[in-house]
PAZAPA-4460 file (N, C-alpha, C; in steps of 0.05 Angstrom, whole numbers, plus 32768, in hexadecimal, padded with zeros to 4 digits):
% residues 181
    n_x    n_y    n_z   ca_x   ca_y   ca_z    c_x    c_y    c_z   seq   type   mol
   8397   82D3   7E15   837F   82E0   7E0A   8367   82BF   7E0B     1      M     A
   837A   829B   7E0E   836C   8288   7E17   8366   8284   7E2E     2      N     A
   8372   828A   7E45   8369   828E   7E5B   8352   82A2   7E60     3      N     A
   834B   82AD   7E58   8333   82C4   7E5D   8321   82BA   7E54     4      L     A
   831C   82B2   7E3C   8305   82A3   7E2D   830A   8282   7E45     5      V     A
   831E   826F   7E4C   830D   825F   7E56   8304   826B   7E77     6      N     A
   830C   8282   7E82   8300   828A   7E91   82DB   8298   7E8D     7      N     A
   82E7   82A0   7E7F   82C6   82AB   7E6A   82B0   8298   7E6E     8      C     A
   82B4   8283   7E64   82A1   826E   7E55   829F   825B   7E6C     9      C     A
   82B2   8255   7E85   82AB   824E   7E92   82A0   825B   7EA2    10      E     A
   82A0   8269   7EAB   828E   8282   7EB5   8271   8275   7EBC    11      K     A
   8266   8278   7E9C   825D   8282   7E84   8245   8266   7E8D    12      H     A
   8259   824E   7E8C   824D   822F   7E86   8245   822B   7EAD    13      F     A
   825A   822C   7EC1   8255   8235   7ED2   8235   8241   7EE4    14      L     A
   8238   8256   7EDF   8218   8266   7EDF   8203   825F   7ED4    15      G     A
   81FF   825A   7EC4   81F3   824A   7EB3   81EC   822E   7EB4    16      R     A
   8202   821B   7ECB   81FD   8208   7ED1   81E7   820A   7EEC    17      R     A
   81FB   821D   7EFB   81E9   8229   7F0D   81CB   821A   7F12    18      S     A
   81C7   822F   7EF9   81AC   8244   7EF8   8197   8226   7EF5    19      L     A
   81A3   8221   7EE2   818E   81FE   7ED7   818C   81E5   7EEF    20      L     A
   81A3   81EC   7EFD   81A0   81E0   7F24   8193   81DC   7F2A    21      Q     A
   818B   81FB   7F2D   8174   8209   7F3F   815B   8207   7F2E    22      S     A
   815E   820D   7F1D   813A   8205   7F0F   8138   81E7   7F0E    23      L     A
   8144   81D7   7F0B   813A   81BC   7F09   8134   81B8   7F29    24      F     A
   814A   81C0   7F38   8144   81B8   7F54   8133   81BC   7F58    25      T     A
   811A   81D5   7F58   810E   81E2   7F60   80F2   81DA   7F4A    26      G     A
   80F2   81D1   7F2F   80E6   81C0   7F2D   80DC   81A5   7F3B    27      I     A
   80ED   8199   7F42   80E4   817E   7F47   80DF   817C   7F64    28      T     A
   80E8   8190   7F76   80EB   8193   7F8D   80C4   819E   7F94    29      V     A
   80BD   81B5   7F84   80A4   81C3   7F8F   8091   81B2   7F80    30      S     A
   808C   819C   7F76   8071   8192   7F73   806E   8183   7F91    31      P     A
   8084   8174   7FA6   8081   816C   7FB8   8078   8170   7FD3    32      F     A
   8087   8195   7FC2   807D   81A2   7FDB   805F   81B0   7FE2    33      L     A
   8059   81B6   7FC5   8038   81AF   7FC5   802A   81A4   7FCD    34      F     A
   802F   8190   7FCC   801A   8179   7FD5   801D   816C   7FFF    35      F     A
   803C   816E   7FEE   803C   8169   8018   802C   817E   802A    36      S     A
   802B   816F   803F   8021   817C   805A   803A   817A   8073    37      Q     A
   803C   818C   8087   804D   8187   8096   803F   8164   80AA    38      K     A
   804D   8152   80AB   8050   8142   80C3   804B   8145   80E2    39      A     A
   8036   8141   80E9   803C   813D   8105   803C   8125   8117    40      N     A
   8054   811D   811B   805A   8108   812B   8049   8104   8142    41      A     A
   8043   8119   814F   8038   811B   816C   8010   810C   816D    42      Q     A
   8003   8115   8155   7FF7   811A   8158   7FE7   80FC   8139    43      T     A
   7FF7   80F5   812C   7FFB   80E6   8119   7FE5   80CA   811C    44      H     A
   7FD2   80CB   811C   7FBB   80AC   811F   7FB5   809C   810F    45      Q     A
   7FB9   808C   8104   7FB0   8089   80EB   7F89   8076   80F7    46      A     A
   7F81   8069   80EE   7F67   8063   80F5   7F68   803F   80EE    47      K     A
   7F80   8032   80CB   7F82   801A   80CE   7F9F   800E   80BE    48      A     A
   7FA2   8000   80C7   7FAF   7FF1   80AD   7FAC   7FE8   80A1    49      L     A
   7FB1   7FEB   8086   7FA8   7FE0   8068   7FB4   7FC7   8057    50      V     A
   7FB1   7FB4   805F   7FB9   7F9A   8048   7FB1   7F98   8035    51      L     A
   7FBB   7F8C   8010   7FA9   7F93   8000   7FB9   7F83   7FF1    52      S     A
   7FB9   7F80   7FD5   7FCE   7F6B   7FBB   7FD5   7F8D   7FB8    53      C     A
   7FEE   7F79   7FA9   8001   7F87   7FA3   7FFB   7F9A   7F81    54      I     A
   7FE2   7F88   7F7D   7FD2   7F91   7F55   7FC9   7FA2   7F57    55      D     A
   7FD3   7FBA   7F47   7FD5   7FCE   7F45   7FBE   7FD7   7F2C    56      F     A
   7FB7   7FC3   7F21   7F96   7FC7   7F23   7F7D   7FD4   7F33    57      R     A
   7F80   7FC8   7F4A   7F67   7FDA   7F67   7F79   7FF6   7F7C    58      F     A
   7F8D   7FF8   7F64   7F90   8014   7F7A   7F83   8026   7F7A    59      I     A
   7F82   8037   7F68   7F66   804E   7F67   7F4B   8045   7F7A    60      H     A
   7F3A   8028   7F6E   7F2B   801E   7F84   7F2C   801F   7F95    61      A     A
   7F50   8019   7FA6   7F48   8019   7FC2   7F59   8026   7FCF    62      E     A
   7F60   803A   7FC6   7F65   805B   7FCE   7F4D   8072   7FC3    63      Q     A
   7F39   806E   7FBA   7F25   806C   7FC4   7F16   806E   7FD3    64      T     A
   7F0D   8051   7FD0   7EFE   8042   7FF2   7F07   8054   800B    65      F     A
   7F22   8043   8005   7F37   804C   801E   7F35   806A   8028    66      L     A
   7F27   807A   8012   7F29   80A1   801E   7F1A   80A2   802E    67      T     A
   7F00   8088   8019   7EDE   8091   8029   7EDC   8087   8040    68      E     A
   7EE9   8076   8043   7EE5   805A   8063   7EF0   806B   8075    69      T     A
   7F0F   8078   8071   7F23   8075   8082   7F2E   809F   808A    70      L     A
   7F25   80A6   806F   7F1E   80CA   806E   7F44   80C0   8061    71      A     A
   7F4F   80A7   805C   7F69   80B2   8051   7F7E   80AC   807A    72      G     A
   7F6F   80AF   8081   7F87   80A4   8094   7F89   8083   809E    73      Q     A
   7FA4   8073   8081   7FA7   805D   8089   7FBD   804E   808B    74      Y     A
   7FC5   8046   809B   7FEA   8042   808D   7FE9   8033   8077    75      D     A
   7FEF   802B   8067   7FF4   800F   8045   7FFB   7FFA   804E    76      W     A
   7FF5   7FE6   804F   8018   7FD2   8040   8003   7FB9   802E    77      T     A
   8015   7FBA   8014   800D   7FAB   8003   801D   7F91   8005    78      A     A
   8016   7F79   8006   802B   7F66   7FF3   8015   7F56   7FE2    79      L     A
   801D   7F46   7FD5   8014   7F3A   7FBB   7FFA   7F18   7FD9    80      A     A
   7FE5   7F1E   7FBF   7FD4   7F0F   7FD0   7FBE   7F1E   7FE4    81      G     A
   7FD4   7F2B   7FFD   7FC1   7F33   8008   7FBB   7F20   8024    82      A     A
   7FA3   7F21   8021   7FA7   7F05   803E   7FB5   7EEB   8045    83      S     A
   7FB5   7EE5   801F   7FCD   7ECA   8019   7FF1   7ECF   8027    84      L     A
   7FEF   7EEC   8025   8008   7EF0   8037   8017   7EEE   804C    85      A     A
   7FF2   7EEA   805F   7FF5   7EDE   8076   8002   7EC3   807D    86      L     A
   7FF8   7EAB   806D   8001   7E9A   8064   8021   7E8E   805E    87      T     A
   802F   7EA6   805D   8055   7EAD   8058   8054   7EA7   803D    88      G     A
   8041   7EA5   802B   8045   7EAB   8008   804B   7EC3   7FF1    89      F     A
   8058   7ECA   7FEC   806B   7EAB   7FE2   807E   7EAE   7FED    90      P     A
   8089   7EB7   8001   80A4   7EB5   8010   8090   7EB7   802E    91      H     A
   80A2   7EAA   8043   809A   7EAE   8066   809C   7ECB   806E    92      R     A
   80B7   7EDB   8060   80BB   7EF2   805B   8098   7F07   805D    93      A     A
   8087   7F04   8051   806F   7F14   8044   805D   7F1A   805A    94      E     A
   8064   7EFE   8070   804D   7EF3   808E   805B   7F07   809B    95      A     A
   8077   7EFC   8096   8088   7F16   80B8   808B   7F30   80AD    96      I     A
   808D   7F39   8098   8084   7F52   8088   806D   7F67   808E    97      T     A
   804C   7F60   8092   803A   7F64   80A0   8040   7F5D   80B9    98      F     A
   8046   7F4B   80CD   8045   7F5A   80DB   8052   7F61   80E7    99      W     A
   8073   7F70   80DF   807A   7F7F   80F3   806D   7F9D   80DF   100      D     A
   805B   7F9C   80CE   8052   7FBE   80CB   8040   7FBD   80D8   101      Q     A
   8025   7FA8   80E6   8018   7F9E   80F3   801C   7FB6   810E   102      L     A
   8030   7FAA   8111   8039   7FB3   8138   8046   7FC8   813A   103      E     A
   8054   7FD9   811D   8053   7FEF   811E   8044   7FF9   8114   104      L     A
   8033   7FFB   8109   801E   800B   8100   800B   800F   8116   105      S     A
   8003   8000   812B   8000   7FF8   8149   8012   8007   815B   106      S     A
   8025   800C   8162   8036   8012   8170   803F   8033   8161   107      Q     A
   8034   8038   814E   8043   8059   8145   8019   8066   813B   108      L     A
   8010   805C   8139   7FFB   806C   812D   7FE8   805D   8134   109      H     A
   7FE3   805A   8141   7FCD   8045   815E   7FAB   8044   8154   110      H     A
   7FBF   8036   813E   7FA1   8028   812B   7F8F   8020   8137   111      I     A
   7F69   801A   812F   7F63   8013   8137   7F53   7FFB   8129   112      E     A
   7F5E   7FF5   8119   7F50   7FDC   8101   7F6A   7FD2   80EE   113      K     A
   7F61   7FB9   80EB   7F71   7FB0   80D4   7F65   7FB6   80C3   114      V     A
   7F67   7FB0   80A2   7F4E   7FAC   8086   7F5D   7FA2   8073   115      I     A
   7F5A   7F8F   8072   7F61   7F7E   805B   7F4E   7F82   8041   116      I     A
   7F61   7F7E   8032   7F4E   7F84   800C   7F62   7F69   7FF6   117      L     A
   7F4B   7F59   7FF0   7F56   7F44   7FDD   7F4C   7F44   7FC9   118      D     A
   7F52   7F41   7FB2   7F44   7F43   7F94   7F3A   7F34   7F89   119      H     A
   7F31   7F38   7F69   7F1E   7F18   7F62   7F41   7F23   7F46   120      Q     A
   7F42   7F10   7F45   7F59   7F00   7F34   7F71   7F09   7F3E   121      D     A
   7F76   7EF8   7F51   7F8E   7EFC   7F64   7FAA   7EED   7F55   122      C     A
   7FBB   7EF7   7F41   7FD0   7EE9   7F41   7FE0   7ED3   7F5A   123      G     A
   7FE6   7EE8   7F62   7FEF   7ED8   7F7C   7FD7   7EBD   7F8B   124      A     A
   7FC1   7EBB   7F85   7FAB   7EAF   7F8D   7FB9   7E87   7F79   125      Y     A
   7FB5   7EAC   7F60   7FB5   7E97   7F40   7FCE   7E7E   7F51   126      A     A
   7FE6   7E8E   7F47   8004   7E76   7F50   8001   7E6A   7F63   127      S     A
   7FF2   7E6B   7F7E   7FF5   7E58   7F92   7FE0   7E47   7F93   128      F     A
   7FCF   7E51   7F8E   7FB9   7E3E   7F8A   7FB6   7E2E   7F72   129      L     A
   7FA3   7E3C   7F61   7F96   7E2D   7F49   7F95   7E48   7F2E   130      D     A
   7FA4   7E3F   7F13   7FAB   7E57   7F08   7F8B   7E5D   7EFB   131      A     A
   7F7A   7E4C   7EF8   7F61   7E50   7EEF   7F48   7E62   7F07   132      D     A
   7F5C   7E5B   7F1D   7F40   7E5F   7F2D   7F2C   7E80   7F2A   133      L     A
   7F38   7E8B   7F1C   7F2B   7EAA   7F0F   7F07   7EA3   7F08   134      S     A
   7F17   7E8A   7EF2   7F06   7E7F   7EE4   7EE7   7E75   7EEF   135      Q     A
   7EEE   7E74   7F07   7ED7   7E6F   7F14   7ECC   7E73   7F33   136      Y     A
   7EC3   7E90   7F2D   7EBD   7EAD   7F43   7EB1   7E9B   7F59   137      P     A
   7EA0   7E89   7F5D   7E90   7E7D   7F7F   7EAD   7E6F   7F87   138      T     A
   7EB2   7E60   7F80   7ED0   7E5A   7F8F   7EDF   7E67   7F93   139      R     A
   7EED   7E84   7F85   7EF5   7E98   7F8A   7EF9   7E9B   7F92   140      E     A
   7EE6   7EAA   7F95   7EDA   7EBF   7FA7   7ED8   7EA5   7FD0   141      Y     A
   7ED0   7E92   7FC8   7ED4   7E7B   7FDB   7EE5   7E76   7FF4   142      Q     A
   7EFD   7E7B   7FD7   7F1B   7E74   7FEA   7F25   7E8F   7FF2   143      V     A
   7F1F   7EAA   7FEC   7F1F   7EBE   7FEB   7F1A   7EC0   8016   144      H     A
   7EFC   7EAF   8012   7F04   7EC0   8025   7F01   7EA4   803D   145      Q     A
   7F07   7E8C   8032   7F27   7E89   8047   7F37   7E96   804F   146      H     A
   7F4C   7EA1   803C   7F5D   7EA2   8047   7F58   7ECB   804E   147      Y     A
   7F48   7ECE   8049   7F42   7EE4   805E   7F3D   7EE3   8079   148      L     A
   7F25   7EC1   8085   7F2A   7EC1   8099   7F39   7EB9   80AF   149      R     A
   7F52   7EAD   8097   7F62   7EA3   80AA   7F73   7EB6   80B5   150      Q     A
   7F77   7EC8   80A6   7F87   7EE4   80AB   7F78   7EF6   80BA   151      A     A
   7F5A   7EF1   80C3   7F4A   7EFF   80D8   7F4E   7EF8   80E9   152      Y     A
   7F4C   7ED9   80F4   7F54   7ECD   8108   7F7A   7ED1   810F   153      E     A
   7F83   7EC9   80FF   7FAB   7ED0   8101   7FA8   7EF3   8116   154      A     A
   7F9E   7EFC   8108   7F99   7F18   810E   7F90   7F1F   8128   155      I     A
   7F74   7F11   8131   7F63   7F1A   813C   7F7B   7F0B   8157   156      H     A
   7F87   7EF6   8157   7F8B   7EEA   816F   7FAC   7EF2   8179   157      H     A
   7FBC   7F0A   8168   7FCD   7F20   8171   7FC8   7F31   8177   158      R     A
   7FB1   7F41   8171   7FA7   7F52   8174   7F8A   7F50   8183   159      Y     A
   7F80   7F5B   8181   7F67   7F4C   8193   7F54   7F6C   8197   160      P     A
   7F60   7F76   8199   7F51   7F97   81A2   7F4F   7F9D   8184   161      Q     A
   7F57   7F97   8167   7F52   7FAA   8150   7F3C   7F98   8146   162      L     A
   7F2E   7FB0   813C   7F15   7F9D   8132   7F2A   7FA0   8114   163      E     A
   7F15   7F8A   80FE   7F23   7F83   80ED   7F0F   7F77   80D1   164      I     A
   7F17   7F8B   80BD   7F03   7F89   80A6   7F10   7F82   8098   165      E     A
   7F00   7F6A   8089   7F09   7F5E   806E   7EF1   7F5A   804F   166      L     A
   7F02   7F5F   8041   7EF5   7F75   801E   7EFC   7F56   8016   167      Y     A
   7EED   7F5A   7FF3   7EF2   7F48   7FEA   7EE1   7F5B   7FC7   168      F     A
   7F01   7F6B   7FC0   7EFE   7F85   7FA4   7EFC   7F68   7F94   169      V     A
   7EE2   7F6F   7F84   7EE1   7F66   7F67   7EE7   7F7C   7F4E   170      R     A
   7EEB   7F72   7F3C   7EFB   7F80   7F1E   7EE5   7F95   7F18   171      L     A
   7ECE   7F90   7F2C   7EBF   7FA5   7F1E   7EBC   7FC8   7F37   172      T     A
   7ED5   7FC5   7F3D   7ED9   7FD9   7F5D   7EC3   7FD6   7F75   173      S     A
   7EB0   7FB3   7F77   7EAC   7FB5   7F90   7EAE   7FB1   7F9A   174      E     A
   7EAA   7FB3   7FBD   7EB2   7FB0   7FD4   7EA1   7F9C   7FD6   175      F     A
   7EAA   7F81   7FDD   7E96   7F73   7FE7   7E9C   7F69   800C   176      Q     A
   7E8E   7F6B   8023   7E9B   7F6C   803D   7EA4   7F4E   803C   177      R     A
   7EA1   7F44   804B   7EAA   7F24   804D   7EB4   7F21   8076   178      V     A
   7E99   7F1C   807D   7E9B   7F11   8099   7EB1   7EF7   80A1   179      S     A
   7EBC   7EFA   80B5   7ED4   7EEF   80BE   7EC5   7ED2   80CA   180      P     A
   7EA6   7EC3   80CA   7EA1   7EB1   80CC   7E95   7EA6   80B9   181      Q     A
***
């Protein structure tokens, strides 16, 4: 009788366990299936590689800007300080990462441009240059212009065929275009 009870309970438990596993699998997978689209490597072409800072405060504004500007067709790399990362801050690996990502984006997705998004009140700039940098908006903008232009020159030197756009994003979500000269 004990074996009969054990077998019954075991079957009930396994049946219930299988049901729960299938339900949870469906719940966790189905949202991804609903929103995903089939990737077609043969025709995938991005318009640009975007380099932004890692600061979460700007992600929504940047996504909105990029969707309007590039119709969502871009590769995105985020490194602390954005243009500052090309100097090797905080480590040389950041610059190497950027160049590797640019090369891959160019080869795989045939990009036509690079867009760099620096932003106001950047912690990377504060830790690299001056903790009070954001307290002096004119100076802060000039410093960002300097590093954005330096990034422009480096990219243009290696990839003269690519268009390069530079922006300074304000806390108000205003995107200010920075000229390369």
